[in-house]
C-alpha positions in Angstrom: 77.2 74.6 96.7 75.4 76.7 99.7 79.2 77.3 101.2 80.3 78.3 97.6 77.4 80.6 97.4 78.2 82.1 100.7 81.8 82.8 100.0 80.5 84.4 96.6 78.1 86.6 98.4 80.7 87.9 101.0 83.2 88.4 98.1 80.6 90.4 96.1 79.7 92.5 99.5 83.5 93.2 100.1 83.6 94.8 96.7 80.6 96.8 97.1 81.9 98.1 100.4 85.1 99.1 99.0 83.3 101.1 96.3 81.2 102.7 98.9 84.3 103.3 101.3 86.0 105.2 98.0 82.9 107.0 97.0 82.1 108.4 100.5 85.5 109.1 101.3 85.0 111.8 98.5 81.6 112.7 99.3 81.5 112.9 103.2 85.0 114.1 104.0 85.0 117.7 103.2 87.8 120.3 104.1 87.9 120.8 107.7 86.3 124.0 108.3 88.5 126.5 110.0 85.5 127.5 112.5 85.4 124.1 113.8 87.6 125.2 117.2 84.9 127.8 118.1 81.7 126.0 116.6 82.2 122.6 117.9 79.8 121.7 121.0 82.0 120.6 124.0 80.9 118.6 127.2 83.9 119.3 129.5 86.6 122.2 130.7 89.3 120.3 129.4 87.7 119.5 126.0 87.0 122.9 125.6 90.5 124.3 126.5 92.1 122.0 123.9 89.6 122.5 121.2 90.6 126.2 121.2 93.7 127.4 119.4 97.1 127.4 121.3 99.5 129.9 122.0 101.6 129.7 118.9 101.1 131.5 115.7 101.3 128.7 112.8 103.6 128.7 109.7 103.3 126.1 106.9 105.0 124.7 104.1 104.6 122.2 100.9 107.0 120.1 99.4 106.4 118.8 96.2 107.0 115.0 95.8 107.8 112.7 92.6 106.6 109.8 94.5 103.3 108.4 95.8 103.4 110.9 98.4 102.8 113.9 95.7 103.4 116.3 98.2 104.2 116.6 102.1 102.8 119.4 104.3 104.0 120.6 107.2 102.5 122.9 109.9 104.9 124.2 112.6 104.7 127.0 115.3 106.1 130.2 113.6 108.5 130.9 116.5 110.4 127.8 115.7 112.6 129.7 113.5 114.1 131.8 116.1 113.7 129.0 119.1 116.4 126.8 120.5 114.1 124.2 121.3 113.4 121.0 119.6 109.4 120.2 119.0 107.4 117.0 119.1 106.1 115.7 115.8 102.9 114.3 114.7 102.2 112.4 111.3 98.6 112.4 110.0 97.5 109.5 107.7 94.4 110.5 105.4 91.3 108.3 104.6 90.3 106.7 101.6 89.7 108.9 98.6 91.6 112.0 100.5 94.6 113.9 100.2 96.2 115.4 103.5 96.1 118.5 102.0 92.2 118.7 102.8 92.8 118.9 106.3 95.1 121.7 106.7 92.8 123.6 109.4 93.2 120.3 111.8 97.2 120.6 111.5 96.9 124.2 112.1 95.0 123.8 115.3 97.5 121.0 116.6 100.7 123.2 115.6 99.4 126.0 117.5 100.0 123.9 120.5 103.6 123.6 119.9 104.0 120.6 117.5 105.2 119.9 114.1 102.6 118.5 112.1 103.0 116.7 108.9 100.6 115.0 106.0 101.0 113.8 102.5 98.5 113.5 99.5 99.2 109.7 99.2 95.3 108.3 98.5 96.6 104.8 100.0 97.9 105.4 103.7 96.9 101.7 105.0 100.5 100.2 104.9 101.7 103.0 107.1 104.4 103.5 104.3 103.5 106.8 103.4 103.7 108.1 107.0 107.0 106.3 107.3 108.2 108.3 104.2 106.9 111.5 105.7 108.6 111.0 109.0 111.9 110.2 107.1 111.5 113.6 105.7 111.4 115.5 108.7 114.1 113.3 110.4 116.3 114.1 107.4 115.7 117.8 107.5 116.6 117.7 111.2 120.1 116.7 110.2 120.4 119.3 107.1 122.3 122.5 108.0 120.4 125.1 106.5 117.2 123.5 107.0 114.4 125.7 109.1 114.0 122.3 110.8 117.6 121.6 111.4 117.9 120.3 115.0 114.3 121.3 115.6 112.7 118.0 115.7 112.4 116.2 118.9 113.1 112.3 118.0 112.1 111.5 121.4 108.5 112.8 121.3 106.7 111.4 118.1 103.0 110.8 117.7 100.9 109.7 114.8 97.1 109.7 114.0 94.7 109.1 110.9 91.1 108.6 110.1 89.2 105.9 108.6 91.7 103.9 106.4 94.1 106.2 107.9 92.8 105.1 111.2 94.1 101.2 110.2 97.2 102.9 108.9 98.1 104.1 112.4 98.9 100.6 113.6 100.8 99.6 110.8 102.8 102.9 111.2 103.6 102.2 114.6 104.5 98.3 114.1 105.5 97.4 110.6 107.8 100.3 109.5 111.4 101.1 109.9 110.9 104.1 112.2 108.2 102.5 114.1 110.3 102.0 117.3 110.3 106.1 117.2 106.6 106.6 118.0 105.7 107.1 121.5 101.7 107.2 121.2 98.8 107.1 118.6 95.4 108.2 118.0 93.0 106.2 115.5 89.9 107.9 114.4 87.0 105.9 113.0 89.4 103.1 111.9 88.5 100.5 109.6 87.5 97.3 111.5 90.1 94.5 111.6 87.3 92.1 109.5 86.8 94.6 106.8 90.4 95.7 106.6 91.6 92.4 106.1 89.1 91.9 103.3 90.1 95.1 101.5 93.9 94.1 101.9 94.5 96.5 104.9 95.8 94.1 107.5 97.2 95.5 110.6 98.2 93.8 113.9 97.1 94.9 117.2 98.9 92.5 119.3 102.1 94.3 118.0 101.3 97.7 119.5 103.5 98.4 122.4 102.8 102.1 122.9 99.4 104.1 124.4 96.6 104.4 122.0 93.4 106.3 121.9 90.6 105.2 119.8 87.6 107.6 118.7 84.6 106.5 116.7 81.1 107.9 116.2 77.5 107.0 116.7 75.8 108.3 113.7 75.2 106.9 110.1 75.2 103.3 108.7 78.5 103.8 107.1 80.2 104.5 110.4 78.1 102.2 112.7 77.7 99.2 110.8 80.3 99.2 108.2 83.4 100.9 109.4 83.8 100.6 112.9 80.5 98.7 114.6 80.6 99.0 118.3 81.3 95.5 118.7 84.5 95.7 116.5 85.5 98.6 118.3 85.3 96.5 121.6 87.1 93.7 120.2 90.0 95.8 118.8 90.4 97.7 122.2 90.3 94.6 124.1 93.3 93.1 121.9 95.3 96.4 122.8 97.6 95.1 125.7 98.9 98.7 126.4 97.8 101.6 128.2 94.5 103.0 126.2 91.3 105.0 125.8 88.3 104.5 123.7 85.3 106.6 123.2 82.5 107.1 120.8 81.2 110.6 119.9 77.6 111.0 120.2 76.0 112.1 116.9 79.2 112.0 115.2 79.2 110.4 111.5 82.2 109.1 109.8 83.3 112.2 108.2 83.0 114.3 111.5 85.3 112.4 114.1 88.7 114.1 112.9 87.2 117.9 113.9 84.5 117.0 116.4 86.8 114.7 118.8 89.9 117.1 118.2 89.7 118.6 121.9 90.4 115.4 123.1 93.0 114.3 120.8 94.9 117.6 121.2 94.8 116.9 124.9 95.9 113.3 124.4 99.0 114.6 122.3 99.5 117.4 125.1 99.9 114.7 127.7 101.6 112.2 126.1 104.2 114.3 124.1 104.3 117.2 126.1 103.6 116.1 129.5 100.6 118.3 130.2 99.3 117.3 133.1 96.1 119.4 132.9 95.5 117.5 129.7 96.1 114.4 131.4 93.2 114.8 133.8 90.8 114.0 130.8 92.2 110.4 130.9 93.4 109.6 134.1 92.9 110.4 137.9 90.0 109.7 140.3 87.3 111.5 137.9 88.7 111.4 134.1 86.6 114.0 132.1 86.4 111.8 129.3 84.3 109.4 131.3 82.1 111.6 132.4 81.3 113.7 129.3 77.7 113.5 128.4 78.5 114.0 124.7 80.5 110.9 124.6 79.4 107.3 125.4 81.1 103.7 125.3 83.9 105.2 127.2 86.8 103.2 128.7 90.6 103.6 129.9 92.9 101.3 131.0 96.5 101.4 132.3 96.6 105.1 132.1 97.5 106.4 135.8 
């Protein structure tokens, strides 16, 4: 009887956590403020540099969909139209109760560094299927004469990132979808931990990951540190990744904060991994990686990145 009651208690707790996750998704994940690139405190020169806007002016478009995506958003360097170059692509997966369109300033920032950045408004990102459909869209545009993206997508330089449920979705995006082999790197922001993800039906398998991964979490608030991604769960996830990897927690960042507060290092990661920027690489590798010495972060770790 005691065992049965324990199981019932666990199931009840999981239902409550799901309700909390959905509710907090709406309450604590506001639109990313445009001022974050100038007002966010930084603890290193590299972080500061890549949190600033890049050299490209940015254009965007929105594509209505009849499926669960509802809408695909694309942010890209304005000079793409006249350029003969192909650009790296990054796909974003949103968190529970959120729409990709609530993060436009995040995409605008990354696009200013020379990326085509895409997102969608599907509220359930965990499977990686919304990201898969979004990537399929831009790959189709790359082959479509008359599209502004015709022959402008570099299919050898594709990455993905996501937050919360979207942080878990990142792992399914790069392991469980048709175009998973195209991804070269990923960033997971405050991802739903494995145990909770399994209970919510959001299973992902870290043992299948084959590309470099950067995981970031925060240290503020019970929802972040006790429910979504407790430190011990973060460390367990990091340990399972048998790939080049990095991990850190931003001091004072609550669950809603990690997408914008940590964006300097997210941008540096993609600049290094997808554009070969050696200055950005110094944040993560070399004799003195800036991330490991940044006083605004804790529980940092890097492995296999040199």
